[in-house]
C-alpha positions as CSV (number, residue, x, y, z in Angstrom):
1,M,-28.3,45.9,118.4
2,E,-25.1,46.9,120.0
3,S,-22.7,48.5,117.7
4,Q,-20.0,46.0,118.5
5,R,-22.0,43.3,116.8
6,S,-21.4,44.9,113.4
7,L,-18.3,42.9,112.6
8,L,-20.2,39.7,113.3
9,V,-23.2,40.8,111.2
10,V,-21.0,41.7,108.2
11,G,-19.0,38.5,108.5
12,L,-22.1,36.4,108.6
13,L,-23.6,38.2,105.7
14,F,-20.5,37.6,103.6
15,V,-20.2,33.9,104.5
16,S,-24.0,33.4,103.9
17,F,-23.6,34.9,100.5
18,L,-20.8,32.5,99.6
19,L,-22.7,29.5,101.0
20,W,-25.7,30.5,99.0
21,Q,-23.6,30.6,95.8
22,Q,-22.1,27.2,96.5
23,W,-25.6,25.8,97.2
24,Q,-26.8,27.0,93.9
25,I,-24.1,25.0,92.1
26,D,-24.3,21.9,94.2
27,Y,-28.1,21.5,94.5
28,S,-29.6,23.3,91.5
29,P,-31.2,21.0,88.9
30,Q,-28.6,19.2,86.9
31,P,-28.6,18.4,83.2
32,V,-30.1,15.1,82.1
33,T,-27.5,12.4,81.9
34,P,-27.9,10.1,78.9
35,A,-28.8,6.5,79.5
36,N,-25.5,5.3,78.0
37,P,-22.8,7.6,79.4
38,I,-20.1,8.6,77.0
39,T,-16.7,7.2,77.7
40,Q,-13.2,8.1,76.4
41,D,-12.7,4.8,74.5
42,Q,-15.7,5.3,72.3
43,Q,-15.4,6.2,68.6
44,Q,-14.8,9.8,67.4
45,P,-18.0,11.7,68.1
46,D,-20.4,12.7,65.4
47,L,-19.6,16.3,64.6
48,H,-22.0,16.7,61.7
49,S,-25.5,15.5,62.7
50,D,-26.9,18.8,64.1
51,V,-26.5,21.3,61.3
52,P,-29.3,23.8,61.7
53,V,-32.1,23.7,59.1
54,S,-32.8,26.7,57.0
55,Q,-36.3,28.1,57.3
56,D,-36.7,28.1,53.5
57,V,-35.9,24.4,53.2
58,P,-38.3,21.7,54.5
59,S,-36.6,19.6,57.1
60,S,-37.8,16.5,55.4
61,T,-35.5,17.2,52.5
62,V,-32.4,17.5,54.7
63,V,-30.6,14.3,55.6
64,N,-27.4,14.9,57.7
65,K,-25.2,11.9,57.5
66,T,-24.0,10.6,60.8
67,D,-20.5,9.5,59.8
68,S,-18.0,11.6,61.8
69,L,-15.4,11.8,59.1
70,A,-15.6,11.1,55.4
71,N,-12.9,8.8,54.0
72,D,-11.3,11.6,52.1
73,A,-11.6,14.2,54.9
74,T,-8.6,15.2,57.0
75,T,-7.5,17.8,59.5
76,I,-5.0,20.6,58.9
77,R,-2.9,22.3,61.5
78,V,-2.7,26.1,61.8
79,S,0.0,27.7,64.1
80,T,0.1,31.4,65.1
81,D,1.7,33.1,68.0
82,T,-1.5,32.9,70.0
83,L,-3.3,29.8,68.6
84,E,-2.6,26.2,67.6
85,L,-5.7,24.9,65.7
86,L,-6.9,21.8,64.0
87,I,-9.4,22.3,61.2
88,N,-11.5,19.4,59.9
89,T,-11.8,19.7,56.1
90,K,-15.3,18.1,56.4
91,G,-17.4,21.2,56.9
92,G,-14.3,23.3,57.8
93,D,-14.9,23.1,61.5
94,I,-12.3,24.0,64.1
95,V,-12.2,20.9,66.3
96,S,-9.2,21.8,68.5
97,A,-7.7,25.0,69.8
98,N,-4.8,25.5,72.1
99,L,-3.9,28.9,73.5
100,N,-0.1,29.4,73.0
101,D,0.1,32.3,75.4
102,F,-1.6,30.4,78.3
103,S,-0.1,27.4,80.0
104,L,-2.4,24.7,81.4
105,T,-0.8,25.0,84.8
106,Q,1.7,27.5,86.1
107,G,5.2,26.7,84.8
108,S,3.9,23.9,82.5
109,D,4.9,23.5,78.9
110,E,1.5,22.2,78.1
111,K,-0.8,24.8,76.6
112,F,-4.4,25.5,77.7
113,S,-6.8,23.6,75.5
114,L,-10.0,25.6,74.8
115,L,-11.6,23.5,72.0
116,R,-11.3,19.7,72.2
117,P,-12.4,17.0,69.8
118,N,-12.5,14.1,72.3
119,Q,-16.0,12.9,73.1
120,A,-15.8,13.0,76.9
121,E,-15.1,16.8,76.8
122,L,-16.2,17.7,73.3
123,Y,-16.0,21.4,72.5
124,I,-15.9,22.6,68.9
125,A,-16.6,25.6,66.7
126,Q,-18.7,24.8,63.6
127,S,-19.7,27.0,60.7
128,G,-21.0,26.6,57.2
129,L,-23.6,27.5,54.5
130,I,-27.1,26.1,54.6
131,G,-30.2,27.1,52.6
132,A,-31.6,25.7,49.4
133,D,-28.2,25.5,47.8
134,G,-26.0,25.5,50.8
135,P,-23.5,22.6,50.8
136,D,-23.9,22.0,54.5
137,A,-27.6,21.3,54.0
138,S,-27.0,18.8,51.3
139,K,-28.6,15.4,51.5
140,D,-25.2,13.9,50.7
141,G,-23.8,15.3,54.0
142,R,-21.5,18.2,54.7
143,P,-18.9,19.2,52.1
144,V,-15.3,18.1,52.2
145,Y,-13.1,21.0,51.4
146,Q,-9.8,20.9,49.5
147,T,-6.6,22.4,50.7
148,T,-3.2,23.0,49.3
149,A,-1.3,22.2,52.5
150,Q,-1.6,20.1,55.6
151,S,-0.2,22.8,57.9
152,Y,0.0,26.6,57.9
153,V,2.2,28.8,60.0
154,L,1.9,32.6,60.6
155,N,5.2,34.2,59.7
156,G,4.1,37.8,59.3
157,E,1.2,40.0,60.3
158,E,-1.5,38.0,58.6
159,L,-2.2,34.4,57.6
160,V,-5.0,33.3,55.2
161,V,-5.9,29.6,55.2
162,P,-8.2,28.9,52.2
163,L,-10.5,25.8,51.9
164,T,-12.2,25.3,48.5
165,W,-15.2,23.4,47.4
166,Q,-16.9,23.0,44.0
167,S,-20.5,21.8,43.4
168,E,-21.6,19.9,40.3
169,N,-23.9,22.8,39.3
170,G,-21.2,25.4,39.2
171,L,-21.2,26.8,42.7
172,S,-17.7,27.6,43.9
173,I,-17.0,28.3,47.5
174,T,-13.7,29.3,49.2
175,K,-13.9,29.3,53.0
176,N,-11.1,31.5,54.3
177,F,-9.7,31.5,57.8
178,I,-7.9,34.8,58.4
179,F,-5.5,35.1,61.3
180,H,-3.6,38.2,62.6
181,A,-0.5,38.3,64.8
182,G,-1.2,38.8,68.5
183,K,-4.9,38.3,68.0
184,H,-7.3,35.6,69.3
185,N,-10.0,36.5,66.9
186,I,-10.4,34.7,63.5
187,E,-12.2,36.1,60.5
188,V,-14.2,33.3,58.7
189,K,-14.9,34.6,55.2
190,Y,-16.8,32.8,52.4
191,D,-16.1,33.9,48.8
192,I,-18.9,32.5,46.7
193,Q,-18.9,32.4,42.9
194,N,-22.0,31.2,41.0
195,N,-20.9,29.8,37.6
196,G,-24.2,27.9,37.2
197,T,-27.3,28.8,35.2
198,S,-29.7,29.4,38.1
199,A,-29.7,31.6,41.2
200,A,-28.1,30.1,44.4
201,N,-29.9,30.6,47.7
202,I,-27.6,30.2,50.7
203,Q,-27.5,31.1,54.4
204,Q,-24.6,31.3,56.8
205,Y,-24.6,29.6,60.2
206,A,-22.1,29.3,63.0
207,Q,-22.4,27.4,66.3
208,L,-20.5,26.3,69.3
209,K,-21.0,22.7,70.6
210,Q,-19.9,21.4,74.0
211,S,-20.2,18.4,76.2
212,V,-22.3,19.4,79.3
213,A,-20.5,16.9,81.6
214,G,-17.2,18.8,81.6
215,K,-15.2,20.0,84.6
216,K,-16.8,22.5,86.9
217,S,-15.4,26.0,86.9
218,G,-14.0,27.5,90.1
219,G,-13.7,25.7,93.5
220,M,-14.9,25.8,97.0
221,F,-16.5,29.2,97.8
222,M,-15.3,30.4,94.3
223,P,-18.0,29.2,91.9
224,T,-17.7,30.6,88.4
225,Y,-20.1,30.3,85.5
226,R,-19.7,27.6,82.8
227,G,-22.4,27.7,80.1
228,T,-23.7,29.6,77.2
229,A,-24.5,33.3,76.8
230,Y,-25.8,35.6,74.0
231,S,-26.4,39.2,73.2
232,T,-29.1,41.0,71.2
233,A,-29.9,44.5,70.2
234,E,-32.2,44.7,73.3
235,S,-30.0,43.0,75.8
236,R,-26.2,43.4,75.8
237,Y,-25.6,40.2,77.8
238,E,-27.7,37.3,78.8
239,K,-26.7,34.0,80.4
240,Y,-28.4,30.8,79.1
241,T,-27.3,27.9,81.3
242,F,-26.9,24.3,80.1
243,D,-30.1,23.6,82.1
244,D,-31.9,26.3,80.0
245,V,-30.6,24.8,76.8
246,N,-31.8,21.4,77.9
247,E,-35.3,22.7,78.9
248,A,-36.0,25.0,75.9
249,N,-34.5,26.0,72.6
250,L,-33.4,29.6,72.4
251,R,-34.7,31.6,69.5
252,K,-34.0,35.3,69.2
253,V,-34.2,37.4,66.1
254,T,-31.9,40.4,66.3
255,Q,-29.7,42.8,64.4
256,G,-26.1,42.0,65.2
257,G,-25.6,40.2,68.5
258,W,-23.3,37.3,69.3
259,V,-23.3,33.8,70.9
260,A,-20.7,32.4,73.3
261,M,-19.6,29.6,75.5
262,L,-18.1,30.7,78.8
263,E,-15.8,29.1,81.4
264,H,-13.5,30.4,84.1
265,Y,-11.1,33.0,82.5
266,F,-11.8,31.9,78.8
267,V,-14.5,32.3,76.2
268,S,-15.4,31.3,72.7
269,A,-17.8,33.5,70.7
270,W,-19.2,33.8,67.2
271,I,-19.8,37.4,66.2
272,P,-21.8,38.1,63.0
273,P,-21.6,41.5,61.3
274,E,-23.2,44.2,63.4
275,Q,-25.7,45.4,60.7
276,Q,-26.8,41.8,59.8
277,Q,-30.1,40.3,60.8
278,N,-29.6,37.1,62.6
279,T,-31.5,34.4,64.4
280,L,-29.8,33.2,67.6
281,F,-30.6,29.6,68.6
282,S,-29.7,26.8,71.0
283,K,-30.4,23.1,71.2
284,S,-29.7,20.1,73.3
285,T,-28.6,16.8,71.7
286,N,-27.9,13.2,72.8
287,N,-30.4,13.3,75.7
288,G,-28.8,16.4,77.1
289,A,-25.2,15.3,76.8
290,F,-24.3,18.2,74.4
291,A,-25.3,21.8,74.3
292,T,-25.2,24.0,71.2
293,I,-25.6,27.7,70.7
294,G,-25.3,29.5,67.4
295,Y,-26.8,31.8,64.9
296,T,-28.1,31.8,61.3
297,S,-28.1,34.8,59.0
298,Q,-30.7,36.0,56.5
299,P,-30.6,34.1,53.2
300,V,-28.4,35.5,50.4
301,V,-29.2,35.1,46.7
302,V,-26.3,34.8,44.3
303,E,-27.4,35.2,40.7
304,P,-25.7,33.3,37.8
305,G,-22.4,34.8,36.9
306,Q,-22.2,36.8,40.1
307,Q,-20.1,36.5,43.2
308,T,-20.4,37.7,46.8
309,S,-18.7,37.4,50.2
310,I,-20.1,36.9,53.6
311,S,-18.2,36.6,56.9
312,S,-18.3,36.3,60.6
313,E,-15.8,36.6,63.5
314,L,-14.7,33.8,65.9
315,Y,-13.0,34.6,69.2
316,L,-11.1,31.9,71.0
317,G,-9.2,33.1,74.0
318,P,-9.1,34.8,77.4
319,K,-11.7,37.1,78.8
320,N,-9.6,40.2,78.0
321,Q,-12.0,43.1,78.5
322,D,-10.2,45.5,76.2
323,A,-10.1,43.0,73.3
324,L,-13.6,41.8,73.8
325,E,-15.0,45.4,74.0
326,H,-13.6,46.2,70.6
327,L,-15.0,43.1,69.0
328,A,-18.6,43.4,69.9
329,K,-21.0,45.4,72.1
330,G,-21.4,43.7,75.5
331,L,-18.9,40.9,74.8
332,D,-16.7,42.3,77.6
333,L,-19.5,41.5,80.0
334,T,-18.5,37.9,79.7
335,V,-16.0,38.9,82.4
336,D,-18.9,38.4,84.8
337,Y,-18.6,40.7,87.8
338,G,-22.2,40.0,88.8
339,I,-24.7,42.6,89.9
340,L,-21.9,44.8,91.2
341,W,-20.2,45.1,87.7
342,W,-20.6,48.9,87.8
343,I,-18.3,48.9,90.9
344,S,-16.0,46.1,89.8
345,Q,-15.2,47.5,86.3
346,P,-13.8,50.9,87.5
347,L,-11.9,49.1,90.4
348,F,-10.3,46.8,87.9
349,A,-9.4,49.7,85.6
350,L,-7.8,51.4,88.5
351,L,-5.9,48.2,89.4
352,K,-4.7,47.8,85.9
353,F,-3.5,51.4,85.7
354,I,-1.6,51.0,89.0
355,Q,-0.1,47.6,87.8
356,S,1.2,49.3,84.6
357,F,3.4,51.4,86.8
358,V,4.5,49.0,89.5
359,G,4.7,45.9,87.4
360,N,3.3,43.6,90.2
361,W,-0.3,42.7,90.7
362,G,0.2,42.1,94.5
363,V,1.7,45.5,94.9
364,A,-1.1,47.0,92.9
365,I,-3.6,45.3,95.3
366,I,-1.8,46.9,98.3
367,I,-1.9,50.3,96.7
368,I,-5.6,50.1,95.7
369,T,-6.4,48.9,99.2
370,I,-4.8,52.1,100.6
371,I,-6.7,54.2,98.1
372,V,-10.1,52.5,98.9
373,K,-9.6,52.7,102.6
374,G,-8.5,56.3,102.3
375,A,-11.6,57.2,100.3
376,M,-13.7,55.4,102.9
377,Y,-12.1,57.1,105.9
378,P,-15.1,59.3,106.7
379,L,-17.2,56.1,107.0
380,T,-14.6,54.4,109.0
381,K,-14.4,57.5,111.3
382,A,-18.1,57.6,111.8
383,Q,-18.1,53.8,112.6
384,Y,-15.3,54.1,115.2
385,V,-16.6,57.3,116.8
386,S,-19.9,55.5,117.3
387,M,-18.2,52.5,118.7
388,G,-16.0,54.6,121.0
389,K,-19.0,56.4,122.4
390,M,-20.6,53.1,123.0
391,R,-17.6,51.9,124.9
392,A,-17.6,55.2,126.9
393,L,-21.2,54.3,128.0
394,Q,-20.2,50.9,129.4
395,P,-20.1,52.1,133.1
396,K,-23.6,53.6,132.8
397,M,-24.9,50.6,131.0
398,A,-23.5,48.4,133.8
399,A,-25.2,50.5,136.3
400,L,-28.5,50.1,134.4
401,K,-28.1,46.3,134.4
402,E,-27.4,46.4,138.2
403,R,-30.4,48.5,138.7
404,Y,-33.0,46.6,136.6
405,G,-31.5,43.1,136.9
406,D,-33.3,40.6,134.7
407,D,-36.2,43.0,133.8
408,R,-35.4,43.1,130.1
409,Q,-38.2,45.5,129.2
410,K,-37.1,48.2,131.7
411,M,-33.5,47.5,130.8
412,S,-34.3,48.2,127.1
413,Q,-36.2,51.3,128.0
414,G,-33.4,52.6,130.1
415,M,-30.8,51.9,127.4
416,M,-32.9,53.8,124.8
417,E,-33.2,56.8,127.1
418,L,-29.5,56.7,127.7
419,Y,-28.7,56.6,124.0
420,K,-31.0,59.5,123.4
421,K,-29.6,61.5,126.3
422,E,-25.9,60.9,125.2
423,K,-26.8,61.3,121.5
424,V,-25.4,57.9,120.6
425,N,-26.7,55.9,117.7
426,P,-26.3,52.2,118.5
427,M,-26.5,51.4,114.8
428,G,-23.8,53.9,114.0
429,G,-21.0,51.3,114.0
430,C,-22.9,48.8,111.8
431,F,-24.1,50.9,108.9
432,P,-20.7,52.1,107.7
433,L,-19.4,48.5,107.6
434,I,-22.5,47.4,105.6
435,L,-22.0,50.2,103.2
436,Q,-18.4,49.0,102.6
437,M,-19.5,45.5,101.8
438,P,-20.3,46.2,98.1
439,I,-16.7,47.4,97.6
440,F,-15.4,44.1,99.1
441,L,-17.8,42.0,97.0
442,A,-16.9,43.9,93.9
443,L,-13.2,43.3,94.5
444,Y,-14.0,39.6,95.2
445,Y,-15.3,39.3,91.7
446,V,-12.4,41.2,90.2
447,F,-9.9,38.8,91.7
448,L,-12.1,35.8,90.8
449,E,-13.0,36.7,87.2
450,S,-10.1,38.7,85.8
451,V,-7.8,36.6,83.7
452,E,-4.9,39.0,84.4
453,F,-4.6,37.5,87.9
454,R,-4.3,33.9,86.5
455,H,-0.7,32.8,87.3
456,A,0.2,36.4,88.4
457,G,2.8,36.2,91.2
458,F,3.4,38.5,94.1
459,F,6.6,37.5,95.9
460,L,8.3,34.5,97.6
461,W,5.8,31.7,97.9
462,I,2.8,33.6,96.4
463,T,3.3,32.7,92.7
464,D,-0.4,32.8,91.7
465,L,-2.8,35.4,93.2
466,S,-5.8,33.7,91.6
467,V,-5.6,30.6,93.8
468,Q,-5.3,30.0,97.6
469,D,-2.1,30.6,99.5
470,P,-0.3,27.2,99.3
471,Y,1.1,27.5,102.8
472,Y,-1.9,29.4,104.3
473,V,0.3,32.2,105.6
474,L,-1.9,35.1,104.4
475,P,-5.1,33.6,105.9
476,V,-3.4,33.1,109.2
477,L,-2.0,36.6,109.2
478,M,-5.5,37.9,108.2
479,G,-7.0,36.0,111.2
480,A,-4.4,37.5,113.5
481,S,-5.2,41.0,112.2
482,M,-8.9,40.4,112.9
483,F,-8.1,39.2,116.4
484,L,-6.1,42.5,117.0
485,L,-8.9,44.5,115.6
486,Q,-11.3,42.7,117.9
487,K,-9.1,43.4,120.9
488,L,-8.9,47.1,119.9
489,N,-12.7,47.1,120.0
490,P,-13.8,44.8,122.8
491,A,-17.4,43.6,122.5
492,T,-20.0,45.5,124.5
493,V,-22.6,42.7,124.3
494,Q,-23.5,41.2,127.7
495,D,-24.9,37.9,126.5
496,P,-22.3,35.1,127.2
497,M,-23.3,33.2,124.0
498,Q,-22.8,36.2,121.8
499,Q,-19.5,37.0,123.5
500,K,-18.2,33.4,122.7
501,I,-19.3,33.8,119.0
502,M,-17.4,37.1,118.8
503,Q,-14.3,35.5,120.3
504,W,-14.4,32.7,117.7
505,M,-15.2,34.9,114.7
506,P,-11.5,35.5,113.7
507,V,-10.9,31.7,113.8
508,A,-14.0,31.0,111.7
509,M,-13.1,33.7,109.1
510,T,-9.6,32.3,108.9
511,V,-10.9,28.9,108.1
512,F,-13.2,30.3,105.4
513,F,-10.3,32.3,103.9
514,L,-8.0,29.3,103.6
515,W,-9.6,28.6,100.2
516,F,-10.0,32.2,98.9
517,P,-7.7,33.6,96.2
518,A,-4.5,34.9,97.7
519,G,-5.2,38.3,96.1
520,L,-8.4,38.6,98.0
521,V,-6.9,37.6,101.3
522,L,-4.0,40.1,100.7
523,Y,-6.6,42.8,100.2
524,W,-8.5,41.9,103.4
525,L,-5.2,41.6,105.4
526,V,-4.0,45.0,104.3
527,S,-7.4,46.5,104.8
528,N,-7.4,45.2,108.4
529,L,-4.0,46.6,109.1
530,I,-5.0,50.0,107.8
531,T,-8.2,49.9,109.8
532,I,-6.3,49.2,113.0
533,T,-4.1,52.2,112.3
534,Q,-7.1,54.4,111.5
535,A,-8.9,53.2,114.7
536,K,-5.9,54.0,116.9
537,I,-5.8,57.6,115.4
538,I,-9.5,58.1,115.8
539,Y,-9.5,56.8,119.4
540,A,-6.5,59.0,120.3
541,G,-8.4,62.0,118.9
542,M,-11.5,61.2,121.0
543,E,-9.3,60.8,124.1
544,K,-7.9,64.3,123.6
545,K,-11.5,65.6,123.5
546,G,-12.1,64.0,126.9
547,I,-14.1,61.0,125.8
548,K,-13.0,58.1,127.9
549,I,-13.2,55.0,125.8
550,K,-10.8,52.6,127.6
């Protein structure tokens, strides 16, 4: 292979990778669609028919009523600086959650909705107590909690929203939702008092339920994961797609762990106590229309006259790596950087450090590009020295072609002897570029997955680095820089077809980059400009050493 083909090889590898990703989304097996599709104008969905069954209670004794709301149930509103919630007093489920610090679209007053009660895009966080004496496993249906107010507002550092329930046999339960200023995590704490005459056996559960037929995450050439995930003591982070949920019920017994629902930039997660033994589970309902992932804890026995407290943590918010890392082990991996996470994470940390000084993510991208290209200069130099030497051999290669004509075997032998004599490695220009590809792909995932880039502006018309340039200025400039780079390193290939492919490569790459995040295109553009500068310096040095490369 001629060294000048390296740019084509790397470009094709990258484009092939993106096409393969999109093919996986478009043509992988899809979840089963129910015979009667759900429509917006149907009644409120049944939120209470899939409470998990405790292992110590025969399933035949549990009858979950299918009414979506009891007559005396209602919803209460909770407002904090970060969250706007609706809590259904039947079961104490969170049926709606808006993120106050994230707008739906840039400049919009409408807040991003993470949890939704509407049936077409159902997404709720459920929790409760099952077991022999758990109210959520009662044959009479889930409990309807009492509350002293219809709305609660956080006015300090902490807000406690208590929901109370009393059984006929003396079991008293207060389900507390505890909020903290500036936080997206909610502590759900059960204070249980047994005033009866016999021991009460209860078991905590928590689950996330979502409609499978929601909107896709990402866009063209930018697919992002939407589905469930979990963590165990043995595996810090595992995806479990909606297809997996539909095909088989998850069942993992572990100490600690967590379960989550993921989408682009945002995540919801139930996090039980780290030292607690839990059973993680998933299930598919309504013929695959809904996917549920959750956990159940070990049974707890409350003796007569005794009281106890059990709790869990619910996170509803952005994929903020610092916040998630402090909540649970491996939860920060929901910021899915793929197999190159070990490169992406330090690159993002460096980007964040730079941005803390310059205050602009676009400027931070330019600076990190300079740093990365500077660190890779030895590879770049090796690449362009090899390409320069190949260009210097062009007269001798032309003489070989004239000498052997169409005899390809003798031409190949003559070229190999020439390479050996002149100590030129024809692959020397390709390997350095291939070695740099993991860095580019790692940055691709950083720009794609990091919520910090959502609605982050650069300057003038670039108001959001996470989406495509609205006027396609950056992709066109990037294509022009590729054209200049190609002219600086004219192709050495002799085949007319390959020459035409090389000539059209900048155009093809420009078309692909039209839909890429502006931040990624900015990185590639600056990288090309630096490469052009470095190449001119390297070639000037070779000219001084007497190597004729023009």
